[in-house]
C-alpha positions as CSV (number, residue, x, y, z in Angstrom):
1,M,133.1,132.5,110.9
2,F,129.9,131.0,109.5
3,G,131.7,130.3,106.2
4,Q,134.1,128.0,108.1
5,E,137.0,130.0,106.8
6,G,140.5,128.5,107.0
7,C,139.2,125.0,106.2
8,R,139.5,123.4,102.8
9,L,136.6,120.9,103.5
10,R,133.4,122.5,104.7
11,L,129.8,121.4,105.4
12,E,126.6,123.4,105.9
13,W,122.9,122.6,105.6
14,G,120.3,123.6,102.9
15,G,119.8,126.9,101.2
16,E,121.3,128.8,104.1
17,G,124.4,126.7,103.8
18,V,124.6,127.5,100.1
19,A,124.4,131.2,100.9
20,A,127.1,130.9,103.5
21,L,129.6,128.7,101.6
22,G,128.8,129.4,97.9
23,P,130.8,132.6,97.6
24,L,133.7,131.1,99.4
25,C,134.1,127.7,97.8
26,A,135.4,126.6,94.4
27,V,133.1,123.6,94.4
28,L,129.7,122.9,96.0
29,V,128.3,119.4,96.2
30,V,124.5,119.2,96.7
31,V,123.4,116.0,98.6
32,V,119.8,115.0,98.7
33,V,119.9,111.2,99.1
34,L,116.1,110.6,99.2
35,S,115.7,111.2,96.4
36,F,116.9,114.0,94.1
37,S,120.7,113.3,94.0
38,T,120.1,109.5,93.7
39,A,117.7,110.0,90.8
40,V,120.2,112.2,89.1
41,D,123.0,109.7,89.6
42,V,120.8,106.9,88.1
43,V,120.1,109.0,85.0
44,V,123.7,110.4,84.5
45,A,125.2,106.9,85.0
46,R,123.2,105.8,82.0
47,G,124.5,108.6,79.9
48,G,121.6,111.0,80.3
49,A,121.2,114.4,81.8
50,V,118.7,116.0,84.3
51,R,117.5,119.6,84.1
52,P,116.4,120.4,87.7
53,I,113.0,122.1,87.8
54,R,111.9,124.0,90.9
55,W,108.6,122.7,92.3
56,A,106.9,126.0,91.7
57,D,107.8,125.8,88.0
58,R,106.8,122.2,87.4
59,A,103.7,123.1,85.4
60,R,105.9,124.5,82.8
61,A,108.2,121.4,82.6
62,A,108.1,119.4,79.4
63,K,106.3,116.1,79.8
64,P,108.7,113.2,79.9
65,A,108.7,110.7,77.0
66,D,107.8,108.0,79.5
67,P,105.1,109.1,81.9
68,S,106.4,106.6,84.5
69,W,109.7,108.6,84.9
70,S,109.7,110.6,88.1
71,L,111.8,111.7,91.1
72,R,111.7,108.1,92.2
73,P,115.1,106.6,91.3
74,S,113.5,103.1,90.7
75,S,111.5,104.6,87.8
76,L,114.7,105.7,86.0
77,V,116.8,102.6,86.0
78,D,116.0,101.9,82.3
79,V,116.2,105.5,80.9
80,P,117.9,105.4,77.5
81,A,121.3,106.9,77.0
82,G,121.2,110.5,75.8
83,V,117.9,111.4,77.4
84,E,117.6,114.9,78.9
85,L,114.9,114.7,81.6
86,E,113.3,117.7,83.2
87,L,112.9,116.6,86.8
88,P,110.7,118.7,89.2
89,S,112.0,118.7,92.7
90,P,110.9,120.6,95.8
91,N,114.4,120.7,97.3
92,G,117.3,119.6,95.2
93,A,116.4,121.8,92.2
94,T,116.3,124.9,94.4
95,L,119.6,124.1,96.0
96,C,121.2,123.5,92.6
97,A,119.9,126.8,91.2
98,A,121.2,128.7,94.3
99,A,124.6,127.0,94.2
100,E,125.0,127.8,90.5
101,A,124.2,131.4,91.1
102,S,126.9,131.6,93.7
103,G,129.5,131.1,91.0
104,A,130.8,127.8,92.3
105,I,131.2,124.6,90.3
106,V,128.1,122.5,91.2
107,L,128.1,118.7,91.6
108,A,125.3,116.4,92.7
109,G,126.4,113.7,95.2
110,C,124.8,110.8,97.0
111,L,125.9,107.5,98.6
112,R,126.0,105.7,95.3
113,N,128.6,108.0,93.8
114,A,130.4,109.3,96.8
115,E,134.0,108.3,95.9
116,A,133.7,109.4,92.3
117,V,132.2,112.8,93.2
118,A,134.9,113.3,95.9
119,A,137.7,112.7,93.4
120,A,136.1,115.0,90.8
121,A,135.5,117.7,93.4
122,A,139.1,117.6,94.5
123,E,140.3,117.9,90.9
124,L,137.9,120.7,89.9
125,A,138.6,122.7,93.1
126,A,142.3,122.8,92.2
127,G,143.3,123.4,95.8
128,G,140.4,125.7,96.6
129,P,137.7,125.0,99.3
130,I,135.0,122.4,98.8
131,G,131.6,122.8,100.3
132,V,129.3,119.9,100.8
133,I,125.6,120.8,101.2
134,P,123.3,118.2,102.7
135,G,119.9,119.3,101.7
136,G,117.7,118.1,104.6
137,E,114.0,118.2,104.5
138,R,111.4,120.8,105.6
139,W,109.0,120.5,108.6
140,G,105.4,120.4,107.6
141,V,105.9,118.4,104.4
142,D,105.8,114.7,104.0
143,I,105.1,112.3,101.2
144,T,101.4,112.3,101.8
145,T,101.0,116.1,101.8
146,P,99.8,117.6,98.5
147,R,102.5,120.0,97.4
148,E,99.9,122.6,96.4
149,T,98.7,122.9,100.0
150,A,102.0,122.2,101.9
151,T,103.4,124.8,104.2
152,F,107.2,124.6,103.9
153,G,108.5,125.1,107.4
154,P,112.0,125.4,108.7
155,L,114.9,123.1,107.8
156,R,114.8,119.5,109.2
157,P,118.3,118.0,109.1
158,A,118.0,114.5,107.6
159,V,120.1,111.5,108.6
160,E,120.3,110.2,105.1
161,D,121.8,113.5,103.8
162,L,124.2,113.6,106.7
163,L,125.4,110.1,105.7
164,G,125.7,111.0,102.0
165,A,127.7,114.1,102.8
166,G,129.8,112.1,105.2
167,A,130.6,109.5,102.6
168,I,131.9,112.2,100.2
169,L,133.9,113.9,103.0
170,S,135.3,110.6,104.2
171,A,136.6,109.9,100.7
172,L,138.1,113.4,100.5
173,L,139.8,113.0,103.9
174,S,141.2,109.6,103.0
175,T,143.3,111.4,100.3
176,N,144.5,114.0,102.8
177,H,142.5,116.9,101.6
178,T,142.7,118.8,104.9
179,P,142.1,120.9,106.9
180,A,138.5,120.1,107.4
181,S,136.0,122.0,109.5
182,I,134.6,120.2,112.6
183,E,131.3,120.0,110.8
184,A,132.8,118.2,107.9
185,T,134.9,116.0,110.2
186,I,132.0,114.9,112.3
187,A,129.9,114.0,109.2
188,A,132.7,111.9,107.9
189,E,133.2,110.1,111.2
190,T,129.4,109.5,111.5
191,Y,129.4,107.9,108.0
192,T,132.3,105.5,108.8
193,R,130.7,104.3,112.1
194,T,127.1,103.8,110.8
195,P,125.5,100.7,109.2
196,I,124.3,102.6,106.1
197,A,121.5,100.4,104.7
198,D,119.9,99.9,108.1
199,A,120.2,103.6,109.0
200,V,118.7,104.9,105.7
201,A,115.8,102.4,106.0
202,D,115.2,103.3,109.7
203,C,115.4,107.1,109.5
204,V,112.3,109.1,109.3
205,S,112.6,109.8,105.5
206,G,113.3,106.1,104.8
207,R,110.4,104.9,106.9
208,E,108.1,107.4,105.2
209,L,109.0,106.1,101.8
210,I,108.8,102.5,102.7
211,A,105.4,103.0,104.3
212,A,104.2,104.6,101.0
213,G,105.4,101.5,99.0
214,H,108.7,102.9,97.8
215,A,111.1,100.5,99.5
216,A,112.9,99.9,96.1
217,D,113.9,103.6,96.1
218,V,115.3,103.4,99.6
219,A,117.3,100.3,98.6
220,L,118.7,102.0,95.5
221,A,119.6,105.1,97.5
222,S,121.4,103.0,100.2
223,R,123.9,101.4,98.0
224,V,127.4,102.9,98.5
225,N,130.0,103.6,95.8
226,V,128.3,101.5,93.1
227,S,128.4,104.3,90.6
228,T,131.2,106.3,88.9
229,A,128.9,109.0,87.6
230,V,129.7,112.6,88.5
231,P,126.8,114.9,87.6
232,R,127.9,118.5,87.1
233,L,125.6,121.4,86.6
234,I,126.3,122.9,83.2
235,N,124.0,125.5,81.5
236,G,121.2,124.5,83.8
237,A,121.5,120.7,83.4
238,L,123.3,118.0,85.4
239,R,125.4,116.1,83.0
240,P,128.3,113.6,83.1
241,T,131.5,115.3,84.0
């Protein structure tokens, strides 16, 4: 029941969603629009790769060649082709690791590459189920909270990730990859009826980033289908498919 059995297109949230859908799906698409999946798209679109690093392991991560490179997508728009960047992330990296451990093929999707990721997921799934995992956020953590002292609370579903997941599912549904679960269908319908740029800027996560001076990252993340990059997790790194 909780794995949305009988549906080819499925959606569930966060790490719990990976646990529920991972063993049942041929492909899992991890969606963290602000900002992990968008940062990955920017790097992979330039011919690079991202090795996701769990936040707890960030002290062991190699220092980037350019100290300005970070989880902020706007810091990565000029990365050179061929770079492999270790990118610490409190959310997306953990989801990628859990998804990989499930045995599914793992892709990273966002608004920027939704159609390209949908097409690749359909091909790679070869008729099997596709699970889309909007990451969401965690209560008790915001951009001003030092990660060392943050208390990671329960999952907070995030509008931007619902829209990113919906964009991917809408593209899949447009090519008749059905049946879809009601969760997947509602996400797709929400995406098609929402003014994306305004919604991402106005949601809690977008407002938080803009207030902290990161409006450029929100703008980058809000662009829809401007990228053909399809990041796939291979041997611990997200690389071009």
